[in-house]
PDB file as gemmi writes it, atoms N, CA and C in Angstrom:
CRYST1    1.000    1.000    1.000  90.00  90.00  90.00 P 1                      
ATOM      1  N   UNK A   1      64.331  58.711  88.548  1.00  0.00           N  
ATOM      2  CA  UNK A   1      65.991  59.231  90.036  1.00  0.00           C  
ATOM      3  C   UNK A   1      66.999  60.196  89.079  1.00  0.00           C  
ATOM      4  N   UNK A   2      67.323  59.590  88.224  1.00  0.00           N  
ATOM      5  CA  UNK A   2      68.004  60.636  87.243  1.00  0.00           C  
ATOM      6  C   UNK A   2      67.999  62.406  86.831  1.00  0.00           C  
ATOM      7  N   UNK A   3      66.712  62.456  86.525  1.00  0.00           N  
ATOM      8  CA  UNK A   3      65.832  64.059  86.325  1.00  0.00           C  
ATOM      9  C   UNK A   3      65.775  64.662  88.174  1.00  0.00           C  
ATOM     10  N   UNK A   4      65.820  63.721  88.708  1.00  0.00           N  
ATOM     11  CA  UNK A   4      66.005  64.436  90.400  1.00  0.00           C  
ATOM     12  C   UNK A   4      67.121  64.916  90.198  1.00  0.00           C  
ATOM     13  N   UNK A   5      68.454  63.603  90.229  1.00  0.00           N  
ATOM     14  CA  UNK A   5      69.779  63.973  90.629  1.00  0.00           C  
ATOM     15  C   UNK A   5      69.990  65.407  89.106  1.00  0.00           C  
ATOM     16  N   UNK A   6      69.940  65.500  88.891  1.00  0.00           N  
ATOM     17  CA  UNK A   6      69.788  66.487  87.700  1.00  0.00           C  
ATOM     18  C   UNK A   6      69.458  67.540  88.213  1.00  0.00           C  
ATOM     19  N   UNK A   7      68.628  68.087  88.632  1.00  0.00           N  
ATOM     20  CA  UNK A   7      67.667  69.010  89.012  1.00  0.00           C  
ATOM     21  C   UNK A   7      68.706  69.633  90.126  1.00  0.00           C  
ATOM     22  N   UNK A   8      68.615  68.345  91.478  1.00  0.00           N  
ATOM     23  CA  UNK A   8      69.102  68.690  92.274  1.00  0.00           C  
ATOM     24  C   UNK A   8      70.130  68.733  92.393  1.00  0.00           C  
ATOM     25  N   UNK A   9      71.259  68.947  91.552  1.00  0.00           N  
ATOM     26  CA  UNK A   9      72.614  69.270  90.717  1.00  0.00           C  
ATOM     27  C   UNK A   9      72.531  71.017  90.487  1.00  0.00           C  
ATOM     28  N   UNK A  10      71.366  70.855  89.656  1.00  0.00           N  
ATOM     29  CA  UNK A  10      71.565  71.942  89.015  1.00  0.00           C  
ATOM     30  C   UNK A  10      70.995  73.412  89.788  1.00  0.00           C  
ATOM     31  N   UNK A  11      69.851  73.241  90.857  1.00  0.00           N  
ATOM     32  CA  UNK A  11      69.666  74.061  92.294  1.00  0.00           C  
ATOM     33  C   UNK A  11      70.498  74.139  92.794  1.00  0.00           C  
ATOM     34  N   UNK A  12      71.218  73.277  93.044  1.00  0.00           N  
ATOM     35  CA  UNK A  12      72.358  73.516  94.552  1.00  0.00           C  
ATOM     36  C   UNK A  12      73.935  74.937  92.626  1.00  0.00           C  
ATOM     37  N   UNK A  13      73.966  74.703  92.403  1.00  0.00           N  
ATOM     38  CA  UNK A  13      74.352  75.419  91.546  1.00  0.00           C  
ATOM     39  C   UNK A  13      74.038  76.469  91.527  1.00  0.00           C  
ATOM     40  N   UNK A  14      72.968  76.840  91.515  1.00  0.00           N  
ATOM     41  CA  UNK A  14      72.005  77.888  91.332  1.00  0.00           C  
ATOM     42  C   UNK A  14      72.217  78.493  92.648  1.00  0.00           C  
ATOM     43  N   UNK A  15      72.520  77.899  93.798  1.00  0.00           N  
ATOM     44  CA  UNK A  15      72.382  78.397  95.169  1.00  0.00           C  
ATOM     45  C   UNK A  15      73.593  79.521  95.433  1.00  0.00           C  
ATOM     46  N   UNK A  16      74.810  78.021  95.023  1.00  0.00           N  
ATOM     47  CA  UNK A  16      76.107  78.329  95.020  1.00  0.00           C  
ATOM     48  C   UNK A  16      76.515  79.590  94.651  1.00  0.00           C  
ATOM     49  N   UNK A  17      76.284  79.789  93.267  1.00  0.00           N  
ATOM     50  CA  UNK A  17      76.349  80.857  92.734  1.00  0.00           C  
ATOM     51  C   UNK A  17      75.920  82.309  93.507  1.00  0.00           C  
ATOM     52  N   UNK A  18      74.439  82.154  93.974  1.00  0.00           N  
ATOM     53  CA  UNK A  18      73.870  82.967  94.107  1.00  0.00           C  
ATOM     54  C   UNK A  18      74.184  83.787  95.861  1.00  0.00           C  
ATOM     55  N   UNK A  19      75.103  82.720  96.177  1.00  0.00           N  
ATOM     56  CA  UNK A  19      76.130  82.592  97.717  1.00  0.00           C  
ATOM     57  C   UNK A  19      77.152  84.111  97.485  1.00  0.00           C  
ATOM     58  N   UNK A  20      77.561  82.831  96.056  1.00  0.00           N  
ATOM     59  CA  UNK A  20      79.231  84.308  96.028  1.00  0.00           C  
ATOM     60  C   UNK A  20      78.504  85.296  95.127  1.00  0.00           C  
ATOM     61  N   UNK A  21      77.951  84.984  94.789  1.00  0.00           N  
ATOM     62  CA  UNK A  21      77.801  86.567  94.349  1.00  0.00           C  
ATOM     63  C   UNK A  21      77.011  87.518  95.082  1.00  0.00           C  
ATOM     64  N   UNK A  22      76.457  87.130  96.386  1.00  0.00           N  
ATOM     65  CA  UNK A  22      76.021  87.402  97.563  1.00  0.00           C  
ATOM     66  C   UNK A  22      76.900  88.015  98.634  1.00  0.00           C  
ATOM     67  N   UNK A  23      78.407  87.337  98.969  1.00  0.00           N  
ATOM     68  CA  UNK A  23      79.131  87.308  98.813  1.00  0.00           C  
ATOM     69  C   UNK A  23      80.210  88.874  98.423  1.00  0.00           C  
ATOM     70  N   UNK A  24      80.293  88.850  97.352  1.00  0.00           N  
ATOM     71  CA  UNK A  24      81.163  89.345  96.471  1.00  0.00           C  
ATOM     72  C   UNK A  24      80.197  91.170  96.741  1.00  0.00           C  
ATOM     73  N   UNK A  25      78.770  91.136  96.713  1.00  0.00           N  
ATOM     74  CA  UNK A  25      78.380  92.487  96.685  1.00  0.00           C  
ATOM     75  C   UNK A  25      78.755  93.438  98.226  1.00  0.00           C  
ATOM     76  N   UNK A  26      78.688  91.806  99.153  1.00  0.00           N  
ATOM     77  CA  UNK A  26      78.802  92.371 100.518  1.00  0.00           C  
ATOM     78  C   UNK A  26      80.256  93.072 100.819  1.00  0.00           C  
ATOM     79  N   UNK A  27      81.623  92.532  99.743  1.00  0.00           N  
ATOM     80  CA  UNK A  27      82.546  92.524 100.072  1.00  0.00           C  
ATOM     81  C   UNK A  27      83.179  94.545  99.446  1.00  0.00           C  
ATOM     82  N   UNK A  28      81.976  94.524  98.111  1.00  0.00           N  
ATOM     83  CA  UNK A  28      81.954  95.798  97.100  1.00  0.00           C  
ATOM     84  C   UNK A  28      81.971  96.403  97.879  1.00  0.00           C  
ATOM     85  N   UNK A  29      80.115  95.775  99.102  1.00  0.00           N  
ATOM     86  CA  UNK A  29      79.474  97.055  99.288  1.00  0.00           C  
ATOM     87  C   UNK A  29      80.572  97.641 100.399  1.00  0.00           C  
ATOM     88  N   UNK A  30      81.148  97.573 101.456  1.00  0.00           N  
ATOM     89  CA  UNK A  30      81.872  97.478 102.882  1.00  0.00           C  
ATOM     90  C   UNK A  30      83.454  98.521 101.906  1.00  0.00           C  
ATOM     91  N   UNK A  31      84.140  97.944 101.110  1.00  0.00           N  
ATOM     92  CA  UNK A  31      85.313  98.420 100.334  1.00  0.00           C  
ATOM     93  C   UNK A  31      85.060 100.121  99.549  1.00  0.00           C  
ATOM     94  N   UNK A  32      83.411 100.441  99.172  1.00  0.00           N  
ATOM     95  CA  UNK A  32      83.016 101.627  98.773  1.00  0.00           C  
ATOM     96  C   UNK A  32      83.008 102.037 100.102  1.00  0.00           C  
ATOM     97  N   UNK A  33      82.436 101.543 100.931  1.00  0.00           N  
ATOM     98  CA  UNK A  33      82.009 102.472 102.411  1.00  0.00           C  
ATOM     99  C   UNK A  33      83.277 102.985 103.407  1.00  0.00           C  
ATOM    100  N   UNK A  34      84.465 102.308 102.501  1.00  0.00           N  
ATOM    101  CA  UNK A  34      85.852 102.584 103.265  1.00  0.00           C  
ATOM    102  C   UNK A  34      86.729 103.709 102.479  1.00  0.00           C  
ATOM    103  N   UNK A  35      85.988 103.409 101.011  1.00  0.00           N  
ATOM    104  CA  UNK A  35      86.687 104.875 100.028  1.00  0.00           C  
ATOM    105  C   UNK A  35      86.166 105.825 100.803  1.00  0.00           C  
ATOM    106  N   UNK A  36      84.459 105.802 101.206  1.00  0.00           N  
ATOM    107  CA  UNK A  36      84.097 106.787 101.488  1.00  0.00           C  
ATOM    108  C   UNK A  36      84.285 107.538 102.508  1.00  0.00           C  
ATOM    109  N   UNK A  37      84.234 106.990 103.785  1.00  0.00           N  
ATOM    110  CA  UNK A  37      85.186 106.744 104.728  1.00  0.00           C  
ATOM    111  C   UNK A  37      85.860 107.068 105.273  1.00  0.00           C  
ATOM    112  N   UNK A  38      87.331 106.905 104.043  1.00  0.00           N  
ATOM    113  CA  UNK A  38      88.680 108.031 103.815  1.00  0.00           C  
ATOM    114  C   UNK A  38      88.259 109.118 103.086  1.00  0.00           C  
ATOM    115  N   UNK A  39      87.997 109.186 102.535  1.00  0.00           N  
ATOM    116  CA  UNK A  39      87.746 110.534 101.673  1.00  0.00           C  
ATOM    117  C   UNK A  39      86.693 111.413 103.191  1.00  0.00           C  
ATOM    118  N   UNK A  40      85.632 111.144 103.582  1.00  0.00           N  
ATOM    119  CA  UNK A  40      85.021 111.721 105.059  1.00  0.00           C  
ATOM    120  C   UNK A  40      86.696 112.332 105.754  1.00  0.00           C  
ATOM    121  N   UNK A  41      87.774 111.681 105.594  1.00  0.00           N  
ATOM    122  CA  UNK A  41      88.584 111.927 106.556  1.00  0.00           C  
ATOM    123  C   UNK A  41      89.541 112.767 106.517  1.00  0.00           C  
ATOM    124  N   UNK A  42      89.105 113.196 104.739  1.00  0.00           N  
ATOM    125  CA  UNK A  42      91.098 113.116 103.957  1.00  0.00           C  
ATOM    126  C   UNK A  42      89.819 114.978 104.107  1.00  0.00           C  
ATOM    127  N   UNK A  43      88.776 114.607 103.730  1.00  0.00           N  
ATOM    128  CA  UNK A  43      88.488 116.120 103.855  1.00  0.00           C  
ATOM    129  C   UNK A  43      88.344 117.273 105.306  1.00  0.00           C  
ATOM    130  N   UNK A  44      87.768 116.301 106.091  1.00  0.00           N  
ATOM    131  CA  UNK A  44      87.974 116.661 107.412  1.00  0.00           C  
ATOM    132  C   UNK A  44      88.928 117.408 107.594  1.00  0.00           C  
ATOM    133  N   UNK A  45      90.637 116.712 107.429  1.00  0.00           N  
ATOM    134  CA  UNK A  45      91.580 116.829 107.450  1.00  0.00           C  
ATOM    135  C   UNK A  45      92.306 118.016 107.316  1.00  0.00           C  
ATOM    136  N   UNK A  46      91.489 118.376 105.793  1.00  0.00           N  
ATOM    137  CA  UNK A  46      91.692 119.388 105.016  1.00  0.00           C  
ATOM    138  C   UNK A  46      91.180 120.964 105.540  1.00  0.00           C  
ATOM    139  N   UNK A  47      90.090 120.059 106.152  1.00  0.00           N  
ATOM    140  CA  UNK A  47      89.071 122.054 106.390  1.00  0.00           C  
ATOM    141  C   UNK A  47      89.525 122.063 107.553  1.00  0.00           C  
ATOM    142  N   UNK A  48      90.474 121.133 108.470  1.00  0.00           N  
ATOM    143  CA  UNK A  48      90.998 121.893 110.100  1.00  0.00           C  
ATOM    144  C   UNK A  48      91.789 122.059 109.555  1.00  0.00           C  
ATOM    145  N   UNK A  49      92.535 122.074 108.619  1.00  0.00           N  
ATOM    146  CA  UNK A  49      93.912 122.523 108.198  1.00  0.00           C  
ATOM    147  C   UNK A  49      93.962 124.148 107.841  1.00  0.00           C  
ATOM    148  N   UNK A  50      93.337 123.788 106.809  1.00  0.00           N  
ATOM    149  CA  UNK A  50      92.418 125.287 106.002  1.00  0.00           C  
ATOM    150  C   UNK A  50      92.391 126.162 107.474  1.00  0.00           C  
ATOM    151  N   UNK A  51      91.378 125.611 108.428  1.00  0.00           N  
ATOM    152  CA  UNK A  51      90.684 127.263 109.098  1.00  0.00           C  
ATOM    153  C   UNK A  51      91.983 126.838 110.020  1.00  0.00           C  
ATOM    154  N   UNK A  52      92.951 126.445 110.646  1.00  0.00           N  
ATOM    155  CA  UNK A  52      93.979 126.714 110.928  1.00  0.00           C  
ATOM    156  C   UNK A  52      95.436 127.795 110.363  1.00  0.00           C  
ATOM    157  N   UNK A  53      95.070 127.310 109.217  1.00  0.00           N  
ATOM    158  CA  UNK A  53      96.043 128.365 108.562  1.00  0.00           C  
ATOM    159  C   UNK A  53      95.760 130.030 108.743  1.00  0.00           C  
ATOM    160  N   UNK A  54      94.771 129.453 108.155  1.00  0.00           N  
ATOM    161  CA  UNK A  54      93.294 130.842 108.338  1.00  0.00           C  
ATOM    162  C   UNK A  54      93.342 131.779 109.060  1.00  0.00           C  
ATOM    163  N   UNK A  55      93.782 131.172 110.752  1.00  0.00           N  
ATOM    164  CA  UNK A  55      93.406 132.104 111.777  1.00  0.00           C  
ATOM    165  C   UNK A  55      95.155 132.088 111.932  1.00  0.00           C  
ATOM    166  N   UNK A  56      96.255 131.371 111.821  1.00  0.00           N  
ATOM    167  CA  UNK A  56      97.478 131.404 112.097  1.00  0.00           C  
ATOM    168  C   UNK A  56      97.750 132.706 110.644  1.00  0.00           C  
ATOM    169  N   UNK A  57      96.988 132.662 110.032  1.00  0.00           N  
ATOM    170  CA  UNK A  57      97.554 134.230 108.864  1.00  0.00           C  
ATOM    171  C   UNK A  57      96.791 135.455 109.069  1.00  0.00           C  
ATOM    172  N   UNK A  58      95.112 135.382 109.979  1.00  0.00           N  
ATOM    173  CA  UNK A  58      94.811 136.380 110.608  1.00  0.00           C  
ATOM    174  C   UNK A  58      95.646 136.851 111.504  1.00  0.00           C  
ATOM    175  N   UNK A  59      96.388 136.507 112.769  1.00  0.00           N  
ATOM    176  CA  UNK A  59      96.955 136.973 113.497  1.00  0.00           C  
ATOM    177  C   UNK A  59      98.151 137.060 113.419  1.00  0.00           C  
ATOM    178  N   UNK A  60      98.871 136.989 112.221  1.00  0.00           N  
ATOM    179  CA  UNK A  60     100.181 137.469 111.387  1.00  0.00           C  
ATOM    180  C   UNK A  60      99.848 138.750 110.825  1.00  0.00           C  
ATOM    181  N   UNK A  61      98.842 138.642 110.015  1.00  0.00           N  
ATOM    182  CA  UNK A  61      98.805 139.691 108.731  1.00  0.00           C  
ATOM    183  C   UNK A  61      98.373 140.788 109.321  1.00  0.00           C  
ATOM    184  N   UNK A  62      99.078 141.937 109.369  1.00  0.00           N  
ATOM    185  CA  UNK A  62      98.235 142.998 109.160  1.00  0.00           C  
ATOM    186  C   UNK A  62      96.719 143.706 108.690  1.00  0.00           C  
ATOM    187  N   UNK A  63      95.479 143.781 109.219  1.00  0.00           N  
ATOM    188  CA  UNK A  63      94.545 143.880 108.388  1.00  0.00           C  
ATOM    189  C   UNK A  63      93.256 144.130 109.758  1.00  0.00           C  
ATOM    190  N   UNK A  64      92.425 144.048 108.655  1.00  0.00           N  
ATOM    191  CA  UNK A  64      91.325 144.884 109.925  1.00  0.00           C  
ATOM    192  C   UNK A  64      90.980 143.840 111.001  1.00  0.00           C  
ATOM    193  N   UNK A  65      90.671 144.823 111.909  1.00  0.00           N  
ATOM    194  CA  UNK A  65      90.042 143.783 113.156  1.00  0.00           C  
ATOM    195  C   UNK A  65      89.155 143.973 113.499  1.00  0.00           C  
ATOM    196  N   UNK A  66      88.246 142.429 113.670  1.00  0.00           N  
ATOM    197  CA  UNK A  66      86.694 141.828 113.264  1.00  0.00           C  
ATOM    198  C   UNK A  66      85.880 142.139 114.139  1.00  0.00           C  
TER     199      UNK A  66                                                      
END                                                                             
């Protein structure tokens, strides 16, 4: 009976550890995806701003017509 109790306690401790690791892994994955989305948004904003600045410069500066 005592062996079963110790075995059950050990298995439940292992399962609890796995659950904690799974939750931490999920949280880390969500954080990494969030950073990736923020970086994509920032890069997209820079590209749009660059295109707008380029268009404004083309309109103002004299140069060859396209």
